[in-house]
PADO-438703 format. One record per residue: x, y, z of N, C-alpha, C in turn. Coordinates in steps of 0.05 Angstrom, whole numbers, padded with zeros to 5 digits, always signed. Each point is the difference from the previous one (the first is absolute). Layout:
BEGIN
XYZXYZXYZ...
This chain:
BEGIN
-00872+01051+01078-00015-00024-00005+00019-00023-00007-00011-00024+00003+00016-00024-00005-00002-00008-00029+00023-00007-00012-00001-00010-00027-00011-00028-00003+00003-00016+00021-00011-00027+00000-00030-00001+00005-00010+00020+00015-00029+00002+00006-00010+00028-00007-00007+00004-00026-00009+00026-00008-00023+00010+00017+00001+00025+00007-00021+00013+00016+00004-00004+00030+00021-00015+00008+00005-00004+00029+00024+00016+00008-00003+00014+00022+00021+00017+00010+00016-00013+00023+00026+00008+00002+00016-00009+00022+00002+00023+00021+00000+00025-00009+00001+00023+00018-00026+00015-00002-00012+00005+00023-00026+00014+00001+00001+00021+00023-00020+00018+00000-00001+00020+00021-00007-00013+00027-00020-00019-00001-00008-00014+00024+00000-00030-00006+00018-00015+00013+00003-00029-00007-00025-00016+00007-00003-00021-00015-00021-00020+00007+00006-00012+00027-00022-00008+00014+00004-00010+00027-00022-00020+00007+00007-00017+00019-00019-00019+00011-00020+00015+00017-00026-00007-00001-00020+00014+00016+00007+00000+00030+00002+00023+00012+00007+00002+00028+00030+00004+00005+00016-00002-00022+00028+00005+00003+00017-00024+00004+00026+00005+00004+00020-00021+00002-00004-00019+00024-00008+00011+00023-00005-00017+00023-00023-00020-00005-00020+00009-00014-00023-00018-00007+00010-00022-00020+00018+00008-00018+00011-00019-00019+00015-00021+00016+00017+00008+00018+00016-00019+00016-00018-00019+00016-00021+00011+00011-00019-00016+00016-00014-00020-00019-00008+00008-00023-00012-00018-00020+00020-00022-00007+00024+00007-00006+00020-00020-00008+00005-00020+00023+00002+00009+00024+00005-00018+00023-00024-00019+00003-00024+00009-00005-00023-00017+00004-00005-00020-00023+00009+00007-00024-00007-00016-00023+00023-00017-00010+00025+00007+00006+00023-00014-00011+00004-00027+00014+00002-00021-00017+00005-00027+00010+00029-00008-00008+00016-00006+00020+00028-00007-00006-00001-00027-00015+00011-00002-00024+00000-00025-00014+00015-00022+00014-00011-00025-00001+00012-00022+00014+00029-00005-00009+00004+00002-00026+00028-00005-00010+00019+00021+00011-00009+00025+00001+00017+00021+00011+00006-00005+00029-00020-00009+00016+00005-00006+00028+00020-00023+00003-00004-00021-00016+00017-00023+00002+00029+00006-00008+00003+00018-00019+00027+00008-00010+00012+00024+00014-00016+00012+00018+00010+00024+00014+00003+00024-00017-00016+00002-00021+00002+00023-00019-00012+00025+00012+00015+00021-00001-00009+00027+00010+00009+00021-00021-00014+00022+00001+00008+00022-00018-00023+00016-00009+00005+00017-00019-00021+00018-00011-00007-00008-00029-00026+00000-00006-00009-00004-00027-00010+00027-00010+00009+00008-00024-00008+00025-00011-00020-00004-00023-00024+00010+00004-00021-00003-00020-00006+00027-00013+00002+00000-00027-00007+00024-00015-00030-00002-00007-00014+00022+00001-00028+00000-00006-00008+00028-00011-00023+00001-00013-00011+00025-00008-00025+00005+00016-00002+00023+00012-00025+00008+00013-00015+00016-00021-00023-00010-00008-00015+00013-00021-00015+00025+00011-00012+00015-00017-00014+00025+00008-00022-00006+00020-00012-00024-00002-00022-00007+00019+00010-00016+00024+00027-00002+00003+00012-00014+00023+00005-00030-00004-00010-00011-00022+00005-00028-00006+00029-00005-00004+00010-00023+00009+00028-00008-00004+00002-00018-00024+00018+00007-00019+00004-00016-00024+00029-00004-00005+00006-00017-00020+00028-00005-00009+00019-00007+00022-00009-00017+00019+00017-00008+00022+00022-00019-00011+00024+00004+00009+00022-00018-00007+00022+00003+00021+00013-00023+00006+00022+00001+00019+00025+00010-00016+00012+00021+00010+00025+00010-00012+00025-00009+00014-00003-00008+00025+00022-00013+00015-00012-00018+00021+00006-00025-00002-00012-00019+00018+00020-00016+00016-00010-00017+00018+00017-00016+00017-00006-00030-00003-00021-00007-00016-00006-00028-00005-00014-00014+00023-00001-00026-00002-00011-00018+00020-00029+00006+00006-00015+00010-00020-00028+00006+00003-00006+00029+00010+00020+00014+00008-00004+00027+00011-00009+00020-00022+00011-00003-00024-00007+00018-00022-00030-00003-00006-00009-00025-00002-00028-00004-00006-00019+00010+00022+00009-00004+00025-00016+00009+00022-00002+00031+00001+00022+00013-00006+00000+00030-00001-00019+00009-00021+00000-00012-00024-00018+00007-00021-00029-00005+00008-00005-00022+00012-00028-00007+00009-00011+00021+00019+00016+00007+00020-00010+00019+00020-00004+00028-00011+00019+00009-00017-00004+00026-00012-00024+00001-00019-00003-00021-00016-00023-00002-00018-00027+00000+00014+00000-00012+00024-00025-00002+00016-00007+00025+00015+00018+00019+00002-00005+00024+00016-00022+00017-00011-00011+00017+00017-00021+00019-00008+00011+00019-00021-00018+00013-00016+00010+00020-00018+00015+00022+00015+00021+00010-00012+00017+00021+00012-00010+00027-00008+00010+00021+00013-00005+00027-00008+00019+00006-00023-00010+00009-00023+00017+00004-00023+00019+00024+00004+00022+00000-00015+00018+00022+00000-00014+00024-00014+00010+00024+00006-00013+00024-00012+00021+00019-00011-00007+00012-00022+00015+00022-00012-00020+00023-00004+00007+00023+00011-00018+00024-00002-00028-00007+00011-00001-00016+00021-00026-00007+00013-00017-00020-00015+00010-00011-00022-00015-00020-00016+00013-00027+00002-00016-00022+00003+00011-00026+00002+00014-00009-00026+00023-00014+00004+00015-00010-00023+00009-00029+00006+00007-00014-00021+00012-00027+00003+00028+00004+00011+00008-00015+00020+00027+00002+00012+00012-00027+00003+00025-00002-00008+00016-00024+00004+00014+00002+00027-00003-00021+00016+00012-00002+00027+00016-00026+00002+00019+00000+00018+00012-00025+00009-00004-00002+00030-00013-00021+00008-00006-00005+00028+00017-00023+00009+00014+00003+00023+00016-00022+00010-00015-00013+00023+00003-00026+00002-00013-00016+00021+00022-00016+00014+00002+00003+00026+00020-00013+00015-00009-00027+00010+00016-00020-00004-00004-00027+00011+00022-00004+00020-00007-00002+00026+00020-00003+00021-00009-00021+00020+00018-00016+00008-00005-00021+00020+00006+00011+00028-00018-00005+00018+00004+00008+00028+00020-00020+00013+00019+00011+00015+00019-00018+00013-00013-00017+00022-00023+00008+00010-00013-00015+00021-00016-00024-00009-00001-00005-00026-00017-00022-00011+00017-00024-00005
């Protein structure tokens, strides 16, 4: 369990997951993520790492950027994660538990634009 978040686990038998799996999460992110204007203008690219807790009911709480790239990307990553559907909670011994995760979100500029 985490000392900063009592009752939340970092290691579980079955990790929390986005409904439908990682490919559905990537599809969701591609459809919902808006590249911030400042980041486009400044050519900012990279990964934003968002820590979150997936609650026993799948709700996402305690979102915070643990490593960002600025230019509006950090806020956009938080917005999109916060807006996502409830996740499948992590499990220990077949029972749902609170789990701390870090999700990274890639901001990349296409060379063709």
